[in-house]
N, C-alpha and C positions, 0 to 999 in steps of 0.2 A: 505494498501498499504505498504511497506518494505520502511522503511526510509535509506537514503544514510549512511555509516559509516563515522564518523566525526574525525577530528585530529587537535592537535596544535602542531605548529612547534615553537622552543625557541631556539634563539642564537643570540649572541652580532654582530655578523658580519653579515650586511646587503645582502652583496652579496650572499654568503652563504646561508643565509635565502632563499633567493628569488630561488637560483640554486635548494635546495631540493625541492621547493614548485612545481616549474617546471618538475623536474622530477617525482616527485609523481603524477602531473597530467598527465604525459605521460603513466606511468605505472600502473596507478590505477586511471582510469577516474572517479569512482564511488565513488572515496573518498571525502569528503566535508573538506576542510583544512580552518577551521571555524576562526582562529586567528594565527597571528604570534607576539611571544612577543620578545622584545629586551635584556630580563633578567630574573632571576628567581622568582622576585617579580611581574614581569608583568606578566609571564606564571601562576603563582598561580590565579592571577586577574581574566586571562581569562579563567581558569580552573572552578574556581567557577561560572563564567557567562555561559560558553556553554556547560560545564561538556562533553568534547568530548572523546571519546572512548579509543583514541590514544596518546600520546604525544612524539613527537620528542624532545628530551632534550639534549641540548649542555651542557657537562660534566663542561666546564670551562665558567663561565660568572662573571661579576661583581656583587659585592655585595652577592645574593642569588645565590649559585651554583646548577647547574643541578641536583647531588646528595641530597641538601637540598631541591628543590622543589619535587623532588621524594619521599621524605622521609613524604612530607606533603599531598601529593598526595595520596599515600600509594597505597590500591588496589582497587582504584577507577577508575583507566585506565591502560592500556597496556601502557608500556614504553618502548621506542627504545631511548638507550643513544647516543649520536654523540660525538665523540671527535676526536682531530687534532694528536693522538697519539698513535703509534701501539702498545706501551708498556703499555699502557694500557686497553688492550685485556686481562684482569686478570681471575682469577680463575671461577667466576660468568659466566663471557661471555662464556669464552670458553668450559664449561658445559651446554652452550646452554639454561642455566636457564633465562638468560637477554640478549635481543637483544641491539646490537652497531651496530655503523657504522661510518668509518671512513673517515675525509674529504681527501681530497676532494669526496663526495661521488659518488660511481661509480654504473653503471645501474645496472650490474649483481648482484652486492652485495646487492642492495636495491630490488632488485626483489625477491631476497630468502626471504629476512625480510617481504615483502609484502605476500608472500606465506604462512609463518607461521602466521603473523598477520589474513589473512582470514580464517586460519584453527579454531584458536582459537576463531573467531568472530562467526564461525559458528556453532561450538561447545557450544558456550556459555560457554566457560573457564573463569574461574575468573582468574585476573592478579595473576602474581606468585611475584610480587614484595613486599615480605614482609618486615615488619620492620627489623628484624632481617637479612634478605638477605642484604637489603640497606645499615643497619650498616656495613655488613662483606665489602662490597665494597666501601665504604666510606673510611674504615681502609685502604684496599689494595690499592687504588689509593692514598691516603696520602702517604702510605709507598714508591709507585712509585715515586712519584712526589718529594718527599725529597732526593732519591737515585739519580734523574737524574740530570745531569748538567744543570745549568741556561742558559738560550739563550743569546747569545751576544746582548750586550747592545749597543757598541761601535765600530768602525770599524778604526783600525789603517791604515792611507795611508800615504807614505812617497814620499818626491819630493827633490832631492838633499838633502840638509841638515835639511829641516822642516820634522817635522812629526805633522800631523794632526791627532785629533780623532774625528770621524764623529759620531754622535749620530745616531742609527738604526732606530729611528723614526723619523728622518728628510729624511731617503733613500725612493727616490722613486721606482728605479729599480736596476737591476745589469744587465749588458750585458757580457757575455762571450767574449774574443777577444783573441783567440790563447791558450798562457801560461798564460795571466792575465786577470783580469776580473774590466770592466769599473765600479764604483760606480756615479749612477747619484744621486744627494741627493740636498738639498734648505740649504743655507748659512742664518746666522743669520738674514741677510737682506730679506730672503724671496726668493732669486734671485737664479735660478737653477745652478748648478754647477757639476763638474765631477772631479773623482780621479781616479786614475789607482793602483788595489793593486795585488800581487803577489799570491793570494789564488784563487784558483780555484772553479767555479760555484758549483761544486758538492759537496766542502768540504764546501763553504759558508753556503749552504742551510741545511746541516745537524746542524749546529750550530744556526742557526735561529730560532724564535718562528712561527710555522708551521702554527699558529692560524692567522698570519697577512702575512708571506709571503710564496708565492706559485711559484712553476717553470709554466711557461706557454709556453715553447719554449725550445730546449736545448740550445739555447743560454740567454734565459730572465727568471729572476725571478723578480716579482711585491710586492710591498708593497699593501694590499689589501686597507689599509685606505687611499691611493692616489688616488685609481682608482676613475674615475667619472662615466664611462659607459663601456660598452661592446658592439661592433655592429657588428652584426650577418653579413657575408657575403654570396657567392655562393659557393657552393662545399666545403661543411663544413670547413668554413672558418672563421674568427672573429678576431677585431682587439680591442686593449686596449686602452683606452681614459683615460689621466689624469687631475685632478682637476686644476693643476697649471703648468703643462708643456703643450708644443706642439706636443712633441713626439706622434707618434703613432704605436705601438708595434702588431706583429702579434701574433697569438694564436694557436698554432699548432695542428692538429687532436686531438692528443694522449692526451692533455689538454683540450680538447672542453667541457668534460663532467662537469668541473666544473663551466661553465657557458652556460650550456644547456638552450636553448630556451629566452635568454636573448639579 
């Protein structure tokens, strides 16, 4: 009897890891996701243990990156790189030599990748990720990363004569309010607080780290590190629940793919 194809997922963000696994289960039910790794080192350990045919590797992970892990896996598996940055779709990707997905992963784009993987597996094609190609990709990514502006680390909020610097890591979510944006964050004492800034939500999102901050609604963007769970509702609806806040935020239909089947 023919064995099911197997895969490994490596991403340091639990929600994004689970979302990709759920989407794969829907679009490729015959695929067996044998392990989910939290970083590159764990991905290599799982790879040596389970020997999956396909590896979905987040490009940026703490410690050992997805590129570093890929170079050690070599041609022993078909690789699909996952990145939060569109600008990282560099030459090796655009030429179709290596596969990549952009976060949040969309069903249509994933379906195209699955089609290519199935064809390679059916034809028993060897993996294309040679050492030279991965070295080229690593160099290109390093160049792009050094040229890209660093994401915001602090938000400046002014109230009267007082200017407060809010660390981005302490922010739970942003809410668009007409011409202003409400910043919902936790103070030094861990208590919820809010501040109003004049920067539009769309402008803010462009300056934040897309690995951690995602838009869930035209009026809301959340810090994934602050999310406790996502509860699905009826008629393609969902709500975001936080670890240390009582607010519940809606996820609009256009952003549901990020939390599919969660």
